[in-house]
C-alpha positions in Angstrom: -2.8 -18.2 12.6 -6.5 -18.3 12.9 -8.0 -21.0 10.8 -11.6 -22.1 10.7 -13.0 -24.9 8.5 -15.9 -23.5 6.6 -18.7 -25.1 4.5 -20.0 -22.5 2.1 -21.9 -23.7 -0.9 -21.4 -21.6 -3.9 -24.6 -20.0 -5.1 -25.7 -21.4 -8.4 -26.4 -19.3 -11.5 -29.8 -19.4 -13.3 -30.4 -22.8 -15.0 -33.2 -24.3 -17.0 -36.3 -24.8 -14.7 -36.5 -28.5 -15.4 -33.0 -29.1 -13.9 -32.0 -28.8 -10.3 -28.4 -28.1 -11.1 -25.1 -27.7 -9.4 -21.6 -26.5 -10.4 -18.6 -28.8 -10.3 -15.0 -29.0 -11.5 -14.7 -32.2 -13.5 -11.7 -34.3 -12.8 -10.8 -36.6 -15.7 -7.5 -37.3 -14.1 -5.5 -35.9 -11.1 -5.9 -32.4 -12.4 -8.2 -30.3 -14.5 -6.9 -29.5 -18.0 -8.4 -27.2 -20.7 -12.0 -27.0 -19.2 -13.6 -24.4 -21.3 -16.3 -22.0 -20.2 -16.8 -19.5 -23.0 -13.2 -18.9 -24.0 -11.4 -19.2 -20.7 -9.2 -22.2 -19.9 -7.9 -22.8 -16.3 -6.0 -25.6 -14.7 -7.0 -26.7 -11.2 -5.3 -29.5 -9.3 -7.1 -32.3 -7.4 -5.2 -33.2 -4.2 -7.4 -36.0 -3.0 -10.2 -38.3 -4.0 -12.4 -40.5 -1.8 -16.0 -41.7 -1.3 -17.7 -40.0 1.6 -21.0 -40.8 3.2 -21.7 -37.2 4.3 -20.6 -33.7 3.3 -19.0 -33.4 6.7 -16.8 -36.5 6.0 -15.8 -34.9 2.7 -15.0 -31.6 4.5 -12.8 -33.4 7.1 -11.0 -35.2 4.3 -10.4 -31.8 2.6 -9.0 -30.4 5.8 -6.6 -33.3 6.2 -5.4 -32.7 2.6 -5.1 -28.9 3.2 -7.6 -28.3 0.4 -9.3 -24.9 -0.1 -12.4 -26.3 -1.9 -14.1 -29.5 -2.8 -16.8 -31.1 -4.9 -19.3 -33.5 -3.2 -22.0 -35.7 -4.7 -24.6 -36.6 -2.0 -25.0 -40.4 -1.7 -28.8 -40.2 -2.2 -28.7 -38.0 -5.3 -29.4 -39.4 -8.8 -26.2 -40.6 -10.4 -27.3 -39.2 -13.8 -26.0 -35.8 -14.9 -29.2 -34.3 -16.4 -27.2 -31.8 -18.4 -25.7 -34.8 -20.3 -29.2 -36.2 -20.8 -30.5 -32.9 -22.3 -27.4 -32.7 -24.5 -28.1 -36.3 -25.7 -31.7 -35.5 -26.5 -30.7 -32.4 -28.5 -28.2 -34.5 -30.5 -30.9 -37.1 -31.2 -33.0 -34.5 -32.9 -30.3 -34.0 -35.6 -29.2 -36.3 -38.4 -25.8 -36.8 -36.7 -25.0 -39.8 -34.7 -26.3 -39.3 -31.1 -23.9 -38.2 -28.5 -23.6 -40.7 -25.7 -22.6 -39.5 -22.2 -19.6 -41.2 -20.7 -19.8 -42.5 -17.2 -17.9 -40.4 -14.7 -14.4 -41.8 -14.2 -11.3 -40.8 -12.4 -8.1 -42.7 -13.1 -6.3 -43.8 -10.0 -2.6 -44.7 -9.6 -3.3 -48.3 -10.5 -4.9 -47.6 -13.8 -8.4 -48.5 -12.8 -11.4 -46.1 -13.4 -13.6 -45.4 -10.4 -16.2 -42.9 -9.4 -15.4 -40.7 -6.4 -18.1 -38.5 -4.8 -15.6 -36.3 -3.0 -13.0 -34.3 -4.9 -10.7 -32.0 -2.9 -9.0 -29.1 -4.6 -5.9 -27.1 -3.8 -7.5 -23.8 -4.9 -11.0 -22.4 -4.9 -12.8 -21.1 -8.0 -11.8 -17.4 -8.3 -11.8 -16.6 -12.0 -15.5 -15.8 -12.5 -16.4 -19.5 -12.4 -14.3 -20.1 -15.5 -13.4 -23.7 -14.5 -16.9 -24.7 -13.6 -19.2 -27.0 -15.7 -22.8 -27.9 -15.0 -23.2 -31.3 -13.3 -26.4 -32.1 -11.3 -24.7 -34.8 -9.3 -22.3 -32.5 -7.4 -22.3 -29.5 -5.1 -19.2 -27.2 -4.8 -18.0 -26.0 -1.5 -15.2 -23.5 -0.7 -13.5 -21.9 2.3 -14.3 -18.5 0.7 -18.0 -17.9 0.9 -17.8 -14.3 -0.4 -17.3 -13.6 -4.0 -13.6 -13.6 -4.6 -11.8 -10.8 -6.5 -10.9 -12.1 -9.9 -7.7 -11.0 -11.6 -5.8 -9.3 -8.7 -5.7 -12.2 -6.3 -3.7 -15.3 -6.8 -4.0 -18.7 -5.2 -1.0 -20.3 -3.5 -2.1 -24.0 -3.6 -3.2 -25.4 -0.3 -2.2 -22.3 1.5 -4.6 -19.4 0.6 -5.5 -16.5 -1.5 -3.1 -13.6 -1.7 -2.9 -10.1 -3.3 0.5 -8.9 -4.3 -0.1 -5.1 -4.4 2.5 -3.0 -6.2 1.2 0.3 -4.7 3.8 1.5 -2.2 2.4 2.4 1.2 3.7 2.7 4.7 3.0 -0.3 7.0 -0.1 1.2 8.7 -1.8 2.1 5.4 -0.9 -1.3 3.9 -2.5 -2.9 6.9 -5.7 -0.9 6.5 -5.8 -1.6 2.8 -5.7 -5.3 3.4 -8.4 -5.1 6.0 -10.6 -3.2 3.6 -10.1 -6.0 1.0 -11.4 -8.5 3.5 -8.1 -9.8 4.9 -4.8 -8.9 6.5 -1.2 -8.6 5.8 0.1 -12.0 4.9 1.0 -14.4 7.7 4.5 -15.7 7.1 5.5 -17.6 10.3 6.0 -20.9 8.5 8.5 -22.4 6.0 5.8 -23.1 3.4 4.4 -19.6 3.5 7.7 -17.8 3.3 9.0 -20.1 0.6 5.9 -19.9 -1.7 5.3 -16.2 -1.3 8.9 -15.3 -1.9 8.9 -17.6 -5.0 6.0 -15.6 -6.4 7.8 -12.3 -5.7 10.8 -13.6 -7.6 8.6 -14.3 -10.7 7.1 -10.8 -10.8 8.3 -8.4 -13.5 11.2 -6.2 -12.2 9.2 -3.0 -12.8 6.5 -4.2 -10.3 8.7 -5.2 -7.4 11.4 -2.5 -7.1 11.9 -1.0 -3.7 11.9 2.7 -3.1 14.9 4.5 -1.6 17.4 1.8 -2.8 20.4 2.2 -5.0 20.0 -1.4 -6.2 16.7 -3.0 -7.1 15.6 -5.4 -4.4 12.1 -6.9 -4.2 10.6 -6.1 -0.8 7.0 -6.6 0.2 5.4 -5.8 3.6 4.0 -8.8 5.4 2.1 -9.4 8.6 5.0 -9.2 11.1 5.7 -6.2 13.2 7.6 -5.2 16.4 5.7 -2.8 18.7 8.1 -3.4 21.6 11.8 -4.2 21.4 12.3 -7.9 20.6 8.5 -8.5 20.6 7.3 -9.4 17.1 3.7 -10.1 16.5 2.0 -11.7 13.5 -1.0 -10.4 11.5 -3.2 -12.5 13.9 -1.7 -10.8 16.9 0.3 -13.9 17.9 3.7 -13.7 19.5 6.5 -14.8 17.1 7.9 -16.7 20.1 5.2 -19.2 19.6 6.5 -20.3 16.2 9.7 -22.3 15.5 10.4 -20.9 12.0 12.6 -18.0 11.4 13.9 -16.5 8.1 15.8 -13.4 9.2 18.3 -12.0 6.7 21.9 -11.4 7.8 22.1 -8.4 10.2 18.3 -8.4 10.7 16.8 -7.4 13.0 19.3 -4.7 13.6 20.3 -4.5 17.3 20.3 -0.7 17.1 16.8 -0.4 15.7 14.1 1.6 17.4 10.6 0.2 17.5 8.1 0.3 16.0 9.7 -1.9 13.3 8.0 -3.7 10.4 9.0 -6.7 8.4 9.3 -7.1 4.6 9.7 -10.3 2.6 12.4 -10.6 -0.1 12.5 -12.7 -3.2 15.2 -14.9 -1.6 12.8 -16.0 1.2 14.3 -13.9 3.9 12.8 -11.4 6.4 14.1 -7.8 6.7 13.1 -5.2 9.2 12.5 -1.5 8.3 11.1 1.6 9.8 7.3 1.3 9.5 7.1 4.7 7.8 9.0 3.4 4.8 6.7 2.9 1.8 6.8 -0.5 0.1 4.6 -2.8 -1.9 2.7 -5.3 0.3 1.0 -8.8 0.3 -2.6 -9.2 1.5 -4.0 -12.5 2.6 -7.7 -13.0 2.0 -9.5 -14.3 5.0 -11.8 -17.3 4.8 -15.5 -16.6 5.3 -18.8 -18.4 6.0 -20.3 -20.4 8.9 -17.8 -22.6 10.8 -18.3 -26.3 11.2 -17.0 -26.1 14.7 -15.7 -23.4 17.1 -11.9 -23.2 16.7 -9.7 -22.7 19.7 -8.2 -19.3 18.9 -6.7 -18.4 22.3 -3.4 -20.2 22.1 -0.7 -19.5 24.6 3.0 -20.2 24.2 5.0 -21.1 27.3 7.8 -23.2 25.7 11.3 -21.8 25.5 12.9 -22.6 22.2 16.5 -22.1 21.1 15.5 -19.8 18.3 13.2 -17.6 20.4 14.8 -14.3 21.4 12.5 -13.8 24.3 10.2 -16.4 25.8 7.1 -15.4 27.8 7.5 -15.5 31.6 5.9 -18.4 33.5 3.7 -17.7 36.4 3.4 -20.3 39.1 0.4 -20.3 41.3 0.2 -22.0 44.6 
């Protein structure tokens, strides 16, 4: 799968002119609970905390933790949250006891309270900034530089952003629909991806995931795995399935008597089934990351290793 680490600072909304502000997810503990922005409350999980000297160091830490976003407070920036200062001044103008800002604290596993300037998050902000609060100490970075669709997409923590589309299309049209949405049919050539995506399918209402042309209701969603030639399956990133060790074929799939092209659907039980690509089914889109890359990833990977679960391994060419 093609993965590039991206630093894409989220554009800030309009703030008071006397404040140079940023947006940050506050982390009073290991996760975010009941942070209110208007009337919306969303829970976001922090998967790692550290003190980093540079934003690149924080980004590397986020990549190691398989995070999709992070908050970073530059070392040279003022440690005072000016939004708290303004709030305190407003409180002082009233007859009520002045509100006193609390120092930033994150509880660690040992019960101590420390300040960390790098918070890595398992999901990006994708619900209209509903889990964001104003904090001038921090900047927010995400793998997804473009504005994310709000309600239709869902985050699979530490894996990516996905759209479970109930509209039934044939494989080609489903592929084009995902490309138009800024992504591709979901990549499933790993245990974690197959497990988490199938788990989400199982939790969908029955009316939304019924398959067509079936006497019994079976949840089936097209994913990014197709067979253009017999026994040659390719992922949504145009990678040979032979280059991956994971398989989740359902019993009697792929059918030996099938005639390519064949296309793969994911079930709610975490198995792969192969069908004629003209069959119409719901589908899963995976939103691609976007923004300038920190480094140039090596995308041209070749697979020359024969593995027991590979049906066909690429031929080796020996040169003199």
